[in-house]
C-alpha positions in Angstrom: 95.5 112.7 92.6 98.3 113.0 90.0 96.9 112.4 86.5 99.1 111.2 83.6 97.9 111.8 80.1 99.7 110.6 77.0 99.1 112.2 73.6 100.0 110.1 70.5 100.1 112.3 67.5 102.5 112.9 64.6 101.8 116.6 64.7 102.5 117.8 68.3 101.4 121.4 67.6 97.9 120.1 66.9 97.4 118.9 70.4 99.3 121.5 72.4 96.1 123.6 73.0 94.2 120.7 74.5 97.3 119.7 76.5 97.5 123.1 78.0 93.7 123.2 78.6 94.0 119.9 80.6 96.9 121.0 82.7 95.2 124.3 83.5 91.8 122.9 84.3 92.6 119.7 86.1 95.1 120.1 89.0 98.2 117.9 89.2 98.0 116.9 85.5 101.0 116.1 83.4 100.9 115.6 79.6 103.4 113.8 77.4 103.3 113.9 73.6 104.9 111.2 71.4 104.8 110.1 67.8 103.2 106.9 66.6 106.7 105.2 66.4 107.5 105.5 70.1 103.9 105.1 71.3 103.9 101.4 72.4 107.2 101.7 74.4 106.0 104.9 76.0 102.7 103.4 77.1 104.5 100.4 78.7 106.9 102.8 80.5 104.6 105.6 81.6 101.4 103.6 82.4 99.2 106.6 81.5 95.8 107.2 83.1 94.4 108.4 79.8 95.6 108.1 76.2 94.5 110.7 73.6 95.3 109.0 70.3 95.3 110.4 66.7 94.1 108.1 64.0 95.9 109.2 60.8 99.6 109.8 60.1 100.7 112.2 57.3 103.5 110.9 55.1 104.6 111.4 51.5 102.0 109.0 50.1 99.1 110.6 52.0 97.3 109.6 55.2 97.9 106.2 56.8 95.9 104.7 59.6 98.5 104.3 62.4 96.1 104.8 65.3 93.9 101.8 65.0 96.7 99.3 65.7 97.9 101.2 68.7 94.3 101.5 70.0 93.9 97.7 69.7 97.2 97.3 71.6 95.9 99.6 74.4 92.6 97.7 74.5 94.2 94.3 74.8 97.4 94.9 76.8 97.4 98.3 78.5 93.8 99.2 79.0 93.0 102.7 80.2 90.5 105.3 79.2 91.1 106.1 75.5 90.1 109.1 73.4 90.5 108.9 69.6 91.3 112.6 68.8 91.4 113.0 65.1 90.6 115.4 62.2 89.9 112.5 59.9 86.3 111.6 58.9 87.4 107.9 59.2 86.0 106.1 62.2 88.2 103.9 64.4 87.0 100.5 65.6 83.8 100.7 67.6 84.7 99.1 71.0 81.3 99.8 72.4 82.8 100.7 75.8 82.1 103.7 78.0 85.8 104.5 78.5 86.5 104.7 74.8 85.5 107.9 72.9 85.9 109.6 69.6 86.3 113.4 69.4 86.9 115.3 66.1 89.6 118.0 66.1 88.2 121.5 65.5 86.5 124.4 67.1 85.6 123.6 70.7 87.3 120.2 70.7 89.7 121.2 73.5 86.8 121.7 75.8 85.2 118.4 74.7 88.4 116.5 75.5 88.7 118.2 78.9 85.1 117.4 79.8 85.5 113.8 78.7 88.6 113.3 80.8 86.8 114.8 83.8 84.1 112.1 83.4 86.9 109.5 83.6 88.3 110.8 86.9 86.2 108.5 89.2 87.1 105.5 87.1 90.8 106.4 87.2 90.7 106.9 91.0 89.0 103.5 91.5 91.5 101.8 89.3 94.4 103.4 91.1 93.0 102.3 94.5 92.5 98.7 93.4 95.9 98.6 91.7 97.5 99.7 94.9 95.7 97.0 96.9 96.6 94.3 94.4 100.3 95.3 94.4 100.4 95.3 98.1 98.8 91.8 98.3 101.3 90.6 95.6 104.3 91.9 97.5 103.0 90.5 100.8 102.5 87.1 99.2 106.0 87.1 97.9 107.5 88.1 101.2 105.5 85.6 103.2 105.6 82.6 100.8 109.2 82.5 99.7 110.7 81.2 103.0 108.3 78.3 102.8 109.0 77.3 99.2 111.3 74.3 99.3 114.4 74.3 97.2 114.5 72.1 94.1 117.1 71.5 91.5 115.3 72.9 88.5 115.1 76.7 88.4 112.1 76.4 86.0 110.2 74.2 88.5 111.1 76.5 91.4 109.8 79.4 89.4 106.6 77.6 88.6 106.1 76.6 92.2 106.6 80.1 93.5 104.4 81.6 90.8 101.5 79.3 91.5 101.9 79.7 95.3 101.9 83.5 95.1 98.9 83.6 92.7 96.8 81.4 95.0 97.9 83.5 98.0 97.0 86.8 96.4 93.6 85.4 95.4 93.0 84.1 98.9 94.0 87.3 100.5 91.6 89.3 98.3 88.8 86.8 99.0 89.5 87.2 102.7 89.3 91.0 102.5 85.8 90.6 100.9 84.7 87.9 103.3 85.4 89.9 106.4 84.1 93.1 104.8 86.0 96.3 104.7 83.9 97.7 106.3 80.9 95.8 104.9 80.5 93.7 101.8 77.9 95.3 99.5 75.1 92.9 98.4 76.1 93.3 94.7 79.8 92.4 95.4 79.0 88.8 95.1 78.5 89.1 91.3 81.1 88.8 88.6 79.7 90.7 85.7 80.4 89.8 83.0 81.4 86.2 84.2 85.2 85.9 84.7 85.1 82.4 83.2 83.5 82.8 79.7 84.0 79.3 78.4 81.3 77.5 80.3 78.4 77.9 82.7 78.8 77.7 86.5 76.4 76.9 89.3 74.6 80.1 90.3 75.0 81.8 86.9 72.3 84.3 86.3 70.8 84.1 82.8 68.3 86.3 81.0 66.0 85.5 78.1 67.4 87.4 75.2 63.9 88.7 74.4 63.1 89.4 78.0 62.6 92.7 79.8 65.8 93.6 81.7 63.7 94.8 84.6 61.4 91.8 84.8 62.4 89.1 87.3 60.4 86.6 85.2 63.0 86.9 82.4 65.8 85.5 84.6 66.9 82.0 85.4 69.6 80.7 87.7 71.8 77.6 87.0 71.5 74.8 89.5 73.5 72.1 87.8 76.9 71.5 89.4 79.8 73.5 87.8 81.9 70.3 87.5 79.3 68.9 85.1 79.4 72.0 82.9 83.1 72.5 82.4 84.3 72.8 78.8 88.0 73.0 77.8 90.4 71.7 75.2 90.6 68.4 76.9 87.2 68.2 78.6 83.6 68.2 77.4 80.5 68.8 79.6 79.1 65.7 81.4 75.5 66.7 80.8 73.5 67.9 77.8 70.7 69.4 79.9 70.8 71.9 82.6 68.5 72.4 85.7 67.4 76.0 86.2 65.4 77.9 88.8 63.0 80.5 87.6 63.3 84.0 89.1 60.3 85.8 90.6 59.4 89.0 92.3 60.7 89.4 95.9 57.2 89.0 97.3 58.0 85.3 97.2 60.6 85.8 100.0 58.1 87.5 102.3 55.6 84.7 101.6 58.2 82.2 102.8 58.5 84.1 106.0 54.8 84.8 106.5 55.4 88.6 106.2 53.3 91.2 104.4 54.0 94.8 103.6 52.3 97.2 101.1 52.7 100.7 99.9 50.5 102.1 102.7 52.2 100.2 105.5 53.0 102.3 108.6 56.7 103.1 109.5 56.3 100.7 112.5 55.1 97.9 110.2 58.0 98.5 107.7 60.5 98.5 110.6 59.1 95.2 111.9 59.3 93.6 108.5 62.8 95.0 107.9 64.1 93.5 111.2 62.7 90.0 110.4 63.9 90.2 106.8 67.4 91.2 107.9 67.6 88.3 110.2 66.5 86.0 107.4 69.1 87.5 105.0 71.9 86.6 107.5 70.9 83.0 107.0 71.0 83.5 103.2 68.0 81.6 102.0 64.4 80.8 102.8 62.3 77.6 102.9 62.1 77.3 99.1 63.5 80.5 97.7 66.8 82.3 97.5 67.2 86.1 97.7 69.1 87.6 94.7 70.4 91.1 95.4 70.0 93.5 92.5 72.9 94.6 90.4 72.3 98.2 89.3 72.0 98.5 85.6 71.9 94.7 85.0 69.0 93.0 86.9 66.5 93.9 89.7 66.2 92.7 93.2 64.4 89.3 92.9 64.3 85.7 94.2 65.1 82.3 92.8 62.1 80.0 93.3 63.2 76.4 94.0 59.6 75.2 93.5 59.6 76.5 89.9 62.2 74.6 88.0 62.9 73.8 84.4 65.3 71.7 82.4 66.9 73.2 79.3 69.4 71.8 76.8 72.9 73.0 77.3 73.2 73.9 73.6 70.1 76.1 73.9 71.6 77.9 77.0 74.9 78.6 75.2 73.0 80.0 72.2 73.3 83.8 72.7 70.2 84.2 70.5 68.0 82.8 73.2 69.8 83.4 76.5 72.2 86.0 77.8 74.7 85.0 80.5 74.5 88.1 82.7 76.7 87.3 85.7 78.3 84.6 87.8 78.2 84.4 91.6 81.6 84.5 93.3 82.7 82.2 96.1 81.7 81.8 98.9 78.2 83.0 97.7 78.1 80.2 95.0 78.5 77.6 97.8 75.7 79.3 99.7 73.4 79.0 96.7 74.2 75.3 96.3 73.5 74.7 100.0 70.2 76.6 99.8 69.0 74.5 96.9 70.1 71.2 98.5 68.3 72.2 101.7 65.1 72.9 99.8 65.2 69.9 97.5 66.7 67.4 99.9 64.4 67.9 102.9 62.3 64.9 104.0 58.6 65.0 103.1 56.5 65.6 106.2 52.7 65.3 106.6 50.7 68.2 107.9 50.2 68.0 111.6 48.1 69.8 114.3 50.8 72.3 115.2 48.8 74.7 117.5 48.4 72.1 120.3 52.0 71.1 119.9 53.1 74.7 120.2 50.9 75.1 123.3 52.5 72.0 124.9 56.0 73.3 124.3 55.1 76.6 125.9 53.5 74.9 128.8 56.5 72.7 129.4 58.9 75.7 129.3 56.7 77.5 131.8 56.6 74.4 134.1 60.4 74.2 134.1 60.9 77.9 134.5 62.9 78.9 137.6 60.6 80.9 139.9 61.6 84.4 141.2 63.9 84.4 144.2 62.1 83.3 147.4 59.1 82.0 145.6 57.9 78.4 145.4 58.3 76.5 142.2 
């Protein structure tokens, strides 16, 4: 995979050793070096995979921080893995991001930059693959949509119509790729983490108590209130001031719904039997009164939402980050599945207990009575 690295430094000779180290140790790597003045244009033109950025510029009046503004521009507009590579003791802005690092120039720093870039390679490869898929979907949407866009007098309106049509078509094609599975949708692909809509809660949002243990299902809640009642924008306020939540519990709750048991000493045969029944249940998506929540590695464990354990919390309290952390949203169509699961559990008619065993026996007997006898035998 070709790797493009851009060095931004007012003293090119200071980064030549690390540039040579990278091109020697990582195959198919090219390095460009530019001064601070041409950096922004070069980033937009080159679309580098990694930027190695100096912090301070030498001029007649001393050292000036030129790197921080460029780093912010990369963060906001051209994000890619970023290494602040500086001899200064000053610290750049702390982005708190695993793809942003600070390395001090000095003995052994060339190897540090090389090793850091190598840790970025899986991320760069993934970003390249996704970028290619999105570009292909975008071009396909333009090719397929344009013949069906009616002509209108205003070029501005035509541009808006085409833009909106293509945007929707690209989103739909990406959703379709996920829905059919290429080859199979991973259980954690249903989550948007962090939520892609930051301004308001959505149905199915997974929240965690701010003081809760990240690995404890009891610390999590799932939003049940309809998204349309929670929307907040410049022209719209939420229609509710309280939100219905389902508490999360350990996954034993799912097995209880299904009448299944398994423990640490279970035989392989028992585990396989439970797995088959559980897999069949998971294709349906929900149980009698619980909903399976696939774990998101590093964020929350495998657990279940319990529709028999509900609570009502004020919207203001939920949006107070001191009390709750909004961990993830659930993407469509899985959000709709969650809504259907809750409605099925909450909206079912109340039925009295009945004598089920004789009823079951009667059904079996009737099936046997109507069974077609073997060929040649009497009914």
